[in-house]
N, CA, C and O atoms as a Tinker XYZ file with bonds, in Angstrom:
   324  protein
     1  N     50.234000   88.529000  -57.642000    73     2
     2  CA    50.271000   86.914000  -56.808000    64     1     3
     3  C     50.347000   86.277000  -57.794000    63     2     4     5
     4  O     50.214000   86.467000  -59.003000    81     3
     5  N     50.720000   85.011000  -56.751000    73     3     6
     6  CA    50.869000   83.723000  -57.562000    64     5     7
     7  C     49.148000   83.015000  -56.738000    63     6     8     9
     8  O     48.383000   83.570000  -55.949000    81     7
     9  N     49.090000   81.685000  -57.345000    73     7    10
    10  CA    47.944000   81.596000  -57.510000    64     9    11
    11  C     48.461000   79.759000  -57.634000    63    10    12    13
    12  O     49.373000   79.421000  -58.389000    81    11
    13  N     47.658000   78.706000  -56.718000    73    11    14
    14  CA    47.757000   77.187000  -57.228000    64    13    15
    15  C     46.399000   76.797000  -57.355000    63    14    16    17
    16  O     45.596000   77.653000  -56.983000    81    15
    17  N     45.918000   75.703000  -57.791000    73    15    18
    18  CA    44.696000   75.303000  -57.906000    64    17    19
    19  C     45.027000   73.980000  -58.412000    63    18    20    21
    20  O     45.510000   73.605000  -59.480000    81    19
    21  N     44.493000   73.139000  -56.965000    73    19    22
    22  CA    44.494000   71.687000  -57.263000    64    21    23
    23  C     43.576000   71.134000  -57.562000    63    22    24    25
    24  O     42.570000   71.675000  -57.102000    81    23
    25  N     43.324000   70.031000  -58.298000    73    23    26
    26  CA    42.107000   69.525000  -59.307000    64    25    27
    27  C     42.205000   68.070000  -59.268000    63    26    28    29
    28  O     42.945000   67.507000  -60.076000    81    27
    29  N     41.449000   67.314000  -58.299000    73    27    30
    30  CA    41.355000   66.100000  -57.599000    64    29    31
    31  C     40.176000   65.747000  -57.699000    63    30    32    33
    32  O     39.245000   66.467000  -57.335000    81    31
    33  N     39.963000   64.059000  -58.437000    73    31    34
    34  CA    38.940000   63.315000  -58.063000    64    33    35
    35  C     38.575000   62.088000  -57.104000    63    34    36    37
    36  O     37.882000   61.084000  -57.270000    81    35
    37  N     39.365000   62.606000  -55.979000    73    35    38
    38  CA    39.444000   61.322000  -54.931000    64    37    39
    39  C     40.646000   62.161000  -53.570000    63    38    40    41
    40  O     41.246000   63.231000  -53.665000    81    39
    41  N     40.634000   61.283000  -52.550000    73    39    42
    42  CA    40.773000   61.703000  -51.700000    64    41    43
    43  C     42.791000   61.475000  -51.769000    63    42    44    45
    44  O     43.363000   61.004000  -52.751000    81    43
    45  N     43.536000   61.965000  -50.437000    73    43    46
    46  CA    44.951000   62.007000  -50.456000    64    45    47
    47  C     45.199000   60.234000  -50.853000    63    46    48    49
    48  O     44.354000   59.368000  -50.628000    81    47
    49  N     46.468000   60.007000  -51.439000    73    47    50
    50  CA    46.694000   58.834000  -51.765000    64    49    51
    51  C     48.003000   58.853000  -50.349000    63    50    52    53
    52  O     48.746000   59.793000  -50.066000    81    51
    53  N     47.921000   57.459000  -49.658000    73    51    54
    54  CA    48.397000   57.666000  -48.590000    64    53    55
    55  C     49.587000   56.416000  -48.839000    63    54    56    57
    56  O     50.691000   56.408000  -48.293000    81    55
    57  N     49.287000   55.804000  -49.402000    73    55    58
    58  CA    49.904000   54.011000  -49.583000    64    57    59
    59  C     51.525000   54.373000  -49.251000    63    58    60    61
    60  O     52.179000   53.985000  -48.283000    81    59
    61  N     51.968000   55.255000  -50.385000    73    59    62
    62  CA    53.067000   55.717000  -50.811000    64    61    63
    63  C     53.915000   56.206000  -49.712000    63    62    64    65
    64  O     53.316000   56.857000  -48.856000    81    63
    65  N     54.842000   56.080000  -49.594000    73    63    66
    66  CA    55.924000   57.146000  -49.300000    64    65    67
    67  C     57.096000   57.721000  -49.423000    63    66    68    69
    68  O     58.048000   56.986000  -49.686000    81    67
    69  N     57.339000   59.277000  -49.255000    73    67    70
    70  CA    56.825000   59.816000  -47.806000    64    69    71
    71  C     55.733000   60.124000  -48.362000    63    70    72    73
    72  O     55.464000   60.464000  -49.514000    81    71
    73  N     54.828000   59.907000  -47.001000    73    71    74
    74  CA    53.601000   60.742000  -47.150000    64    73    75
    75  C     53.500000   61.701000  -46.205000    63    74    76    77
    76  O     54.087000   61.585000  -45.129000    81    75
    77  N     52.800000   62.676000  -46.484000    73    75    78
    78  CA    52.821000   63.790000  -45.999000    64    77    79
    79  C     51.608000   64.487000  -45.573000    63    78    80    81
    80  O     51.330000   65.055000  -46.630000    81    79
    81  N     50.656000   64.847000  -44.709000    73    79    82
    82  CA    49.228000   65.327000  -44.170000    64    81    83
    83  C     49.399000   66.614000  -44.957000    63    82    84    85
    84  O     50.391000   67.343000  -44.941000    81    83
    85  N     48.479000   66.750000  -45.525000    73    83    86
    86  CA    47.770000   67.889000  -46.519000    64    85    87
    87  C     48.501000   69.362000  -46.052000    63    86    88    89
    88  O     49.079000   70.209000  -46.733000    81    87
    89  N     48.239000   69.296000  -44.691000    73    87    90
    90  CA    48.257000   70.661000  -44.202000    64    89    91
    91  C     49.453000   71.092000  -44.536000    63    90    92    93
    92  O     49.547000   72.290000  -44.801000    81    91
    93  N     50.537000   70.332000  -44.601000    73    91    94
    94  CA    52.285000   71.068000  -44.614000    64    93    95
    95  C     52.715000   71.374000  -45.986000    63    94    96    97
    96  O     53.685000   72.043000  -46.344000    81    95
    97  N     52.238000   71.049000  -46.366000    73    95    98
    98  CA    52.675000   71.691000  -47.695000    64    97    99
    99  C     51.876000   72.812000  -47.822000    63    98   100   101
   100  O     52.429000   73.874000  -47.534000    81    99
   101  N     50.654000   72.860000  -48.197000    73    99   102
   102  CA    49.747000   73.998000  -47.795000    64   101   103
   103  C     50.233000   74.788000  -47.639000    63   102   104   105
   104  O     50.516000   75.588000  -48.532000    81   103
   105  N     50.735000   74.992000  -45.697000    73   103   106
   106  CA    50.865000   75.667000  -44.730000    64   105   107
   107  C     51.915000   76.194000  -46.179000    63   106   108   109
   108  O     51.428000   76.704000  -47.189000    81   107
   109  N     53.036000   75.995000  -46.031000    73   107   110
   110  CA    53.812000   76.332000  -46.191000    64   109   111
   111  C     54.035000   77.041000  -47.962000    63   110   112   113
   112  O     54.932000   77.880000  -48.039000    81   111
   113  N     53.390000   76.773000  -49.076000    73   111   114
   114  CA    53.004000   77.457000  -49.635000    64   113   115
   115  C     52.001000   79.261000  -49.059000    63   114   116   117
   116  O     52.409000   80.414000  -49.200000    81   115
   117  N     50.940000   78.870000  -48.565000    73   115   118
   118  CA    50.016000   80.138000  -47.865000    64   117   119
   119  C     51.513000   81.160000  -46.904000    63   118   120   121
   120  O     51.629000   82.356000  -46.637000    81   119
   121  N     52.223000   80.207000  -46.698000    73   119   122
   122  CA    53.079000   81.040000  -45.837000    64   121   123
   123  C     54.305000   82.361000  -46.619000    63   122   124   125
   124  O     55.052000   83.201000  -46.118000    81   123
   125  N     53.919000   81.873000  -48.317000    73   123   126
   126  CA    54.896000   82.176000  -48.859000    64   125   127
   127  C     53.954000   83.391000  -49.857000    63   126   128   129
   128  O     54.403000   83.991000  -50.834000    81   127
   129  N     52.806000   83.499000  -49.381000    73   127   130
   130  CA    51.737000   84.053000  -49.949000    64   129   131
   131  C     51.156000   84.053000  -51.379000    63   130   132   133
   132  O     50.773000   84.890000  -52.196000    81   131
   133  N     51.271000   82.761000  -51.295000    73   131   134
   134  CA    50.349000   81.636000  -52.667000    64   133   135
   135  C     48.862000   81.423000  -52.013000    63   134   136   137
   136  O     48.783000   80.956000  -50.876000    81   135
   137  N     47.940000   81.695000  -52.589000    73   135   138
   138  CA    46.682000   81.718000  -52.812000    64   137   139
   139  C     46.379000   80.390000  -53.266000    63   138   140   141
   140  O     46.617000   80.165000  -54.453000    81   139
   141  N     45.793000   79.246000  -52.401000    73   139   142
   142  CA    45.615000   77.908000  -52.492000    64   141   143
   143  C     43.767000   77.964000  -53.131000    63   142   144   145
   144  O     42.809000   78.535000  -52.610000    81   143
   145  N     43.810000   77.283000  -54.182000    73   143   146
   146  CA    42.173000   77.039000  -54.347000    64   145   147
   147  C     41.782000   75.324000  -54.589000    63   146   148   149
   148  O     42.693000   74.507000  -54.451000    81   147
   149  N     41.092000   75.092000  -54.769000    73   147   150
   150  CA    40.951000   73.367000  -55.123000    64   149   151
   151  C     39.576000   73.145000  -55.549000    63   150   152   153
   152  O     38.628000   73.749000  -55.047000    81   151
   153  N     39.456000   72.199000  -56.560000    73   151   154
   154  CA    38.319000   71.829000  -57.334000    64   153   155
   155  C     38.556000   70.544000  -57.603000    63   154   156   157
   156  O     39.458000   69.998000  -58.239000    81   155
   157  N     37.218000   69.956000  -56.782000    73   155   158
   158  CA    36.787000   68.372000  -56.663000    64   157   159
   159  C     35.704000   68.014000  -57.333000    63   158   160   161
   160  O     34.612000   68.579000  -57.405000    81   159
   161  N     36.254000   66.587000  -58.041000    73   159   162
   162  CA    35.558000   66.205000  -59.140000    64   161   163
   163  C     34.985000   65.216000  -58.620000    63   162   164   165
   164  O     35.645000   64.450000  -57.919000    81   163
   165  N     33.648000   65.008000  -58.840000    73   163   166
   166  CA    33.076000   63.240000  -58.407000    64   165   167
   167  C     33.111000   63.092000  -57.208000    63   166   168   169
   168  O     33.981000   63.327000  -56.369000    81   167
   169  N     32.043000   62.658000  -57.152000    73   167   170
   170  CA    31.413000   62.029000  -55.478000    64   169   171
   171  C     32.355000   60.984000  -54.395000    63   170   172   173
   172  O     31.972000   60.382000  -53.392000    81   171
   173  N     33.687000   61.041000  -55.018000    73   171   174
   174  CA    34.918000   60.653000  -54.019000    64   173   175
   175  C     35.852000   61.711000  -53.358000    63   174   176   177
   176  O     36.930000   61.409000  -52.848000    81   175
   177  N     35.477000   62.654000  -53.397000    73   175   178
   178  CA    36.188000   64.035000  -53.275000    64   177   179
   179  C     35.867000   63.907000  -51.586000    63   178   180   181
   180  O     34.708000   63.867000  -51.173000    81   179
   181  N     36.930000   63.856000  -50.773000    73   179   182
   182  CA    37.221000   64.529000  -49.429000    64   181   183
   183  C     36.558000   66.007000  -49.405000    63   182   184   185
   184  O     37.099000   66.786000  -50.190000    81   183
   185  N     35.490000   66.533000  -48.652000    73   183   186
   186  CA    35.900000   67.411000  -48.935000    64   185   187
   187  C     36.485000   69.056000  -47.917000    63   186   188   189
   188  O     36.669000   70.263000  -48.074000    81   187
   189  N     36.567000   67.876000  -46.798000    73   187   190
   190  CA    37.552000   68.315000  -45.475000    64   189   191
   191  C     38.962000   68.584000  -46.318000    63   190   192   193
   192  O     39.487000   69.696000  -46.378000    81   191
   193  N     39.457000   67.470000  -46.918000    73   191   194
   194  CA    40.871000   67.675000  -47.653000    64   193   195
   195  C     40.968000   69.195000  -48.393000    63   194   196   197
   196  O     41.986000   69.886000  -48.340000    81   195
   197  N     39.754000   69.581000  -49.077000    73   195   198
   198  CA    39.705000   70.189000  -49.775000    64   197   199
   199  C     40.127000   71.691000  -48.909000    63   198   200   201
   200  O     41.026000   72.508000  -49.107000    81   199
   201  N     39.088000   71.620000  -47.931000    73   199   202
   202  CA    39.147000   72.526000  -47.146000    64   201   203
   203  C     40.253000   73.135000  -46.247000    63   202   204   205
   204  O     40.504000   74.289000  -45.901000    81   203
   205  N     40.904000   71.755000  -45.961000    73   203   206
   206  CA    42.168000   71.749000  -45.107000    64   205   207
   207  C     43.490000   72.345000  -46.149000    63   206   208   209
   208  O     44.473000   72.985000  -45.776000    81   207
   209  N     43.202000   71.974000  -47.326000    73   207   210
   210  CA    44.307000   72.712000  -48.508000    64   209   211
   211  C     44.052000   74.599000  -48.830000    63   210   212   213
   212  O     44.863000   75.498000  -49.053000    81   211
   213  N     42.498000   74.585000  -48.713000    73   211   214
   214  CA    42.198000   76.169000  -48.619000    64   213   215
   215  C     42.494000   77.198000  -47.776000    63   214   216   217
   216  O     42.967000   78.307000  -48.022000    81   215
   217  N     42.038000   76.516000  -46.391000    73   215   218
   218  CA    42.119000   76.892000  -45.238000    64   217   219
   219  C     40.763000   77.709000  -44.941000    63   218   220   221
   220  O     40.551000   78.510000  -44.030000    81   219
   221  N     39.914000   77.280000  -45.964000    73   219   222
   222  CA    38.517000   77.571000  -46.074000    64   221   223
   223  C     37.764000   77.138000  -47.291000    63   222   224   225
   224  O     38.230000   76.801000  -48.380000    81   223
   225  N     36.218000   77.226000  -46.821000    73   223   226
   226  CA    35.107000   76.359000  -48.118000    64   225   227
   227  C     35.115000   77.008000  -48.877000    63   226   228   229
   228  O     35.148000   76.352000  -49.918000    81   227
   229  N     35.100000   78.686000  -49.199000    73   227   230
   230  CA    35.604000   79.370000  -50.012000    64   229   231
   231  C     36.186000   79.118000  -50.942000    63   230   232   233
   232  O     35.670000   79.259000  -52.052000    81   231
   233  N     37.242000   78.739000  -50.806000    73   231   234
   234  CA    38.306000   78.930000  -52.392000    64   233   235
   235  C     38.641000   77.180000  -52.256000    63   234   236   237
   236  O     39.717000   76.621000  -52.471000    81   235
   237  N     36.967000   76.390000  -51.709000    73   235   238
   238  CA    36.752000   75.382000  -52.718000    64   237   239
   239  C     35.849000   74.658000  -53.331000    63   238   240   241
   240  O     34.801000   74.452000  -52.721000    81   239
   241  N     36.017000   74.107000  -54.648000    73   239   242
   242  CA    34.427000   74.101000  -55.155000    64   241   243
   243  C     34.935000   72.283000  -55.543000    63   242   244   245
   244  O     36.006000   71.685000  -55.645000    81   243
   245  N     33.473000   71.926000  -55.664000    73   243   246
   246  CA    32.881000   70.785000  -55.603000    64   245   247
   247  C     32.219000   70.835000  -57.490000    63   246   248   249
   248  O     31.612000   71.849000  -57.834000    81   247
   249  N     32.334000   70.199000  -58.061000    73   247   250
   250  CA    31.735000   69.497000  -59.339000    64   249   251
   251  C     31.454000   67.841000  -59.849000    63   250   252   253
   252  O     32.411000   67.097000  -60.068000    81   251
   253  N     30.380000   67.495000  -59.966000    73   251   254
   254  CA    29.986000   66.315000  -60.188000    64   253   255
   255  C     30.533000   65.161000  -61.187000    63   254   256   257
   256  O     30.431000   63.936000  -61.114000    81   255
   257  N     31.215000   66.085000  -62.244000    73   255   258
   258  CA    31.309000   65.532000  -63.417000    64   257   259
   259  C     32.920000   66.563000  -63.638000    63   258   260   261
   260  O     33.202000   67.677000  -63.196000    81   259
   261  N     33.746000   65.566000  -64.537000    73   259   262
   262  CA    34.944000   66.774000  -65.626000    64   261   263
   263  C     33.935000   67.548000  -66.435000    63   262   264   265
   264  O     34.187000   68.745000  -66.571000    81   263
   265  N     32.737000   67.040000  -67.047000    73   263   266
   266  CA    31.856000   67.735000  -68.043000    64   265   267
   267  C     31.444000   69.102000  -67.430000    63   266   268   269
   268  O     31.713000   70.231000  -67.840000    81   267
   269  N     30.578000   68.640000  -66.126000    73   267   270
   270  CA    30.442000   69.881000  -65.357000    64   269   271
   271  C     31.447000   70.831000  -64.922000    63   270   272   273
   272  O     31.053000   71.986000  -64.758000    81   271
   273  N     32.696000   70.565000  -64.697000    73   271   274
   274  CA    33.657000   71.303000  -64.778000    64   273   275
   275  C     33.897000   72.437000  -65.836000    63   274   276   277
   276  O     33.871000   73.662000  -65.719000    81   275
   277  N     34.202000   71.407000  -67.183000    73   275   278
   278  CA    33.896000   72.267000  -68.337000    64   277   279
   279  C     32.766000   73.315000  -68.344000    63   278   280   281
   280  O     33.084000   74.301000  -69.009000    81   279
   281  N     31.675000   73.379000  -67.856000    73   279   282
   282  CA    30.735000   73.809000  -68.072000    64   281   283
   283  C     30.785000   74.860000  -67.319000    63   282   284   285
   284  O     30.188000   75.849000  -67.743000    81   283
   285  N     31.390000   74.947000  -66.198000    73   283   286
   286  CA    31.204000   75.981000  -65.225000    64   285   287
   287  C     32.704000   76.393000  -64.865000    63   286   288   289
   288  O     33.037000   76.698000  -63.720000    81   287
   289  N     33.592000   76.373000  -65.976000    73   287   290
   290  CA    35.173000   76.662000  -66.260000    64   289   291
   291  C     35.513000   78.383000  -65.987000    63   290   292   293
   292  O     36.514000   79.017000  -65.655000    81   291
   293  N     34.273000   78.681000  -66.283000    73   291   294
   294  CA    34.600000   80.332000  -66.037000    64   293   295
   295  C     33.877000   81.005000  -64.950000    63   294   296   297
   296  O     34.047000   82.145000  -64.517000    81   295
   297  N     32.827000   79.869000  -64.490000    73   295   298
   298  CA    32.871000   81.014000  -63.120000    64   297   299
   299  C     33.662000   80.309000  -62.084000    63   298   300   301
   300  O     33.924000   80.886000  -61.028000    81   299
   301  N     33.968000   79.375000  -62.265000    73   299   302
   302  CA    35.231000   79.103000  -61.356000    64   301   303
   303  C     36.053000   79.620000  -61.176000    63   302   304   305
   304  O     36.463000   79.949000  -60.063000    81   303
   305  N     36.854000   79.995000  -62.863000    73   303   306
   306  CA    37.855000   80.982000  -62.584000    64   305   307
   307  C     37.817000   82.543000  -62.349000    63   306   308   309
   308  O     38.684000   83.417000  -62.371000    81   307
   309  N     36.770000   82.537000  -62.170000    73   307   310
   310  CA    36.591000   84.052000  -62.129000    64   309   311
   311  C     36.716000   84.539000  -60.361000    63   310   312   313
   312  O     37.283000   85.537000  -59.917000    81   311
   313  N     35.914000   83.357000  -59.522000    73   311   314
   314  CA    36.580000   82.888000  -58.321000    64   313   315
   315  C     37.955000   83.450000  -57.665000    63   314   316   317
   316  O     38.121000   84.013000  -56.583000    81   315
   317  N     39.167000   83.005000  -58.991000    73   315   318
   318  CA    40.767000   83.034000  -58.623000    64   317   319
   319  C     41.195000   84.383000  -59.053000    63   318   320   321
   320  O     42.416000   84.531000  -59.083000    81   319
   321  N     40.404000   85.500000  -59.425000    73   319   322
   322  CA    41.105000   86.467000  -59.815000    64   321   323
   323  C     40.451000   87.387000  -59.015000    63   322   324
   324  O     40.789000   88.570000  -59.032000    81   323
């Protein structure tokens, strides 16, 4: 099984070219059987974007800080396998 884990602390940057909506690259990977997961860190994360990447809220995780991510690493990683 191939897995991608995207870790972000904010919304997608749209000011640089070439801009591509999030669903296009994630659909391409999913069509190849890649399991997509996303971890959002902090208050600036756009949960809708995480769900667009993963196609389900069950594969999107939110933590308040990088410290919380470190504290919950084992719990989050157990969801990937």
